[in-house]
N, C-alpha and C positions, 0 to 999 in steps of 0.2 A: 618550475622549481626556482627559477631567478624571480618570478613574481612572489611565491612564497617566502623567499629570504627579505625580498624589499618590504612586504607586509610585514614580517617579523619586527625587522629594523624598525619601521615606522612606528610600529606597536609601541617598543620598547622605549623609542625616543619619546614618545608620547606620555608615557607611563614616568620617565624621568622628569620630563618637564612639569608633568603633575605632582609628583614628589616635591619638587622644588617651589611650585606655587602653593604649594598646602603648607610649607614650613616643614615639613617631616626632616629628621636629621639623620645624616648617614652615620653608620658605626665609626666609633672613633676610640683609642687608646690614650691615655695619658700614662707617662712616665713619672712615679715618685721615688725619689732616691734618697737614701741615707747611708750612713756609716758605720752602723753598729748592727750586732747580731737579730737575727730575727725576733730572739727572746727578750729583747730589750723593751721596756716599757713602752717606747715610741710607736710600738707597731700595736698592743692592745690598746691604748688611748687614744692613739692619735690616726696612725695609718689604716688601720681595719674600719673605725666607725666612719671614717670619710669614702673609704672606699664601698663598705657596704650600702651605707646611705646613698651614695651617687649611681650605683649600680640598680639598687632597688629602685629608684624614682625615674630611672631611665629604660626599664626592663633590660638592663645588662647592654644597651647600646652604646654607653658612654662607659667605657672601662677604665679602671686604675691598676695599673700593674706595678706593684712595688718591689724594688731592686735594694736589698738591704747590703750590708757589709761592704758598702764601697764599689759596687759591681759596675756603676756608672761613673766611677772616679773614686780614689781612695783618700784623698785628701780632706779632711775634715775644715780646713780653712779655706778651701774653694767652692765650698757649698754655693754660695750666693752666685759666684763668677759661674757656676755650672748651669744654673737656672737661667741665668742672662743670655748664656751662649746655645742653651736650647740643648745641652747634652742630656738634661733633665727638663720634663715641665713642670714639677712640683719638686721642692726640696726641704729637707728638715736641716736645722742649723742652730748653732749657738752665736749670738752676736757677740759674745767675749771674744771668740777666735779672731775677730778683724774689728776690736773694739772701736778703732777710730771712727768707723763709720757709723755707730751707733751710741754717740755720747749721751745723747739725749733718751733714748728707750731704755738704756742700761742704767738710768736713775733709779729702776725699778729692785737693783740689785744691791744698792746702799743698805747698810745694816741700819734697820728703824724705819725704813721707808715704806713698809707695808704696815698699816697700823691694825690693831686689833678688832677684827669683825669683816676685814677687806679681804679680798685675793689679788694675786699679782695679774691675773688676766683682765678683771676688772679694771685697775687702775693702767694696764697699757692700752685697752679699748676707751677708756675716757679721754686720754690725752692722745690718742692716735691722731684725730683729725686735724686737731688744732696745733699738734707740736711734733709728732713723729712721723708723719709721712712722708716727709722730703728723705727721711735715713733708709727708704724702703724704693729707691729709684727702679723702674723697670719691672716691677713686680708688684702682684696682688696679694697681701697677707690673708691666709687662709685661718691661721690660727696664731696668736699671741700668748704667751704663758709664762708663768716662773715657778721654779722647783719648788720642794720643801723647803724648810731653813737648811742652811749649811751647818756641818759639824766638823770637828777636827777627826780625822782619820790617820793613826799614828801606828808605826811600827816601834815596839821598845821604847815608846815616851808617854808620860802622862801629863796633860795639859790642863790645869787648874787656874791657871793666871797668866797674863800677858808676860810677865818676867819667865815662864816656862818655854816661852817662844825664843827668847835670846839664843842666837847662833844656830837656830835650826832652818833648814831649807824646806819650806812649803808649798807644794805644786799648788798652783791656782787656773782657772780656766781664763780669766781675762784681766784688763786692768784695775778694776774698780777693788776686785778682791786683792788684787796684787797689792796696790796701794794702803788697803786696810791692814794686809799683813805687815806691811812696813811699819805702819803706825804702831802696832803691837809689839814691834821689836823682832820680828822674823824676817827669813829673807826669801822673797818670792820666787819661784821657778814656773814660768808659763809654758805649758804642754798639753798636747790633745789627750783625751782620756785615756785613748788606747795605748798610749805610751807611760802610763803611771804605774802598772803591774810591775814591768821589769823595772824601773827607776826605784821605785820602793823596794821591791825585792834586792837590788844590788847597792841599796845605800846612795843611790844618786839624790835622793831627796829623803827627809824625815819622816815626812807626811803630807797630806793634802788638805785641802778644804774643799768640800762639795757635799750635797745632797746625801743623806744615808741609802737612797735607791741605788745608787753608783756603785754600793757596796757588792750586792749581787749581781748586776748588769757586768760589772767588770771583773768579778771574782776576787776583789780586793780582800775578801776575808782569808784569802790562803796567804798573804803576805803582811797585812795588818793584824794587830792584837789589843788596840788601845783606842777608845772612841770617847771623845768629850762632847757633850750635848748642852744646850744653852746659852751658848756663848752667842754674841751678836756679830753674827757672820755675813748676814745678809742672804740673798738668794742666788739663783742662776735664771736669766732668761732664756728662752727658747722660741722660735719663730718657725713656722711652715708657711711658705711664700710660692706662688705661683707665676711662671712667665705671664707677665701682663697682656702681651701681643697674643700667646696662645690663648689664654682666656678670651681677649676680644675678639678672637676668630672663630669662637664657638657658637652655636646655633642658641637662639634664646632659650630654648629647651633646656641644652645642658648648662648654660649659663646658671638658670635658675637651680637646676640641681646642684651645681656647687655652692651657690650661696646657701641654699637650704641646709646644706651641711657643713657648713664652715662658719668661721667668724666666732662669736662669744661663746655659742654651745661647742662648738668643737674644742675651743680653749679651754672650758670648764672642764671638760673630759680629759685633757691633757693634765692639767693642774692637779685633778682630783686622782689621777691614775699615779703621777709621780708621788703625792701624798700619802696613798694606800701603801704602794710599794715600799716606800720608805718604815713606814710604822711596820709592815710586816718583817721587813729586814733586821730592822733593831731588834725586834722581837727575838728573832733566829739567832742574831749575833749574841744577845745578852744570855742565851740558854747554853751556849757553848762555854765550858768552863776556863779554857785557856784565852778567852778575851776577857778585857776590863773595860765595862762601859761605865763613863762618870757622868752622873746626873749633876751638874753643876748648882751649886746653893745659890741662894738669893745675894747673898755677900759676894760670892764668887763671880757672878754674873755682873754685879754692881762696879767690879776692877775694870771689866771689858768695857761696860757700857760708858766710864769717864772717858774711854780713849774714842769709842766709835761714836758718840754724840758730837762730841768736838768734830771728829774727821768728817761725818755726815755733812755738818753746816759748812765746814771749810771746803768740801768738794762742790756743794751745790753753789757756792760763791764764786769758785773758780771756773767753773763751766758755764756759770750764769743759769743755772736751771732750776732755782727755786719756784718759778711760775710753772715749769713742768712737772716738778712733785706736787704742786697745789692743785694743777688738772688731773693729775694722777688719781688725787684723794678727794676729787669730786668738789673741790672748795673753788 
């Protein structure tokens, strides 16, 4: 009996050694964390494509488990710290919540920064190696992209000109949009998306600037009733990043699966998902008789552009980022 056990042990050890020598990978699970609901567009356009692609290429040996709704930590502003500390292996977040870390990356958020015919994700990857990489210490970006154009989402206020913002408190997600709202004459209030519903309902804010996709994702149509579309309000940038040490510790097979299902293609999926959700949401909002959807005229847009064009140039000079924008635009 003892000899049989010894033979079994030796056989197992030899098999394990053969597995290591042949480069086969042991099964592993990566934790992907975000702070919004499973119905949010980040799941359908980012988390699920990455998960399905990686698991298909590795025959399920490398699993990605998604933890929505802040299950691994509820604070949206701590997402980047969360992945650095290893609480999660992959996280989704907004640079705007920790703006000082992403000064150059957030150039893509400036009004007028994304020219006709270009996409935010293209611009971010264009400039990543030469200008943005240092803003992502300790992580490997799996996707970088921008939202649909921002709009005004208001409660009982109609916005048709910068003058209409005088004395109004407007929620923003990051410093870039905050400075723009100041330039337009409003008072910016920075808070996470999860706080907006109650703030708008109770009058703590008069409205907000964000993409139309957020209306459905955060049920803002229940508390807002006026929407102004077409003003130059920029975009919101997003990232999906992975702990660099965790990535480096994966087998070559698993790294290849991650690489094949991330980067530009995953970023494109995210940006297209946000834009599609925004279009569908605006159509639904416009169909409700209690809502007012204002499509600004060219003349009305021009009044905003007088301010936003000067604002963009001033900010680029202040943060010394004209070369960053040029690189983003492929110049």
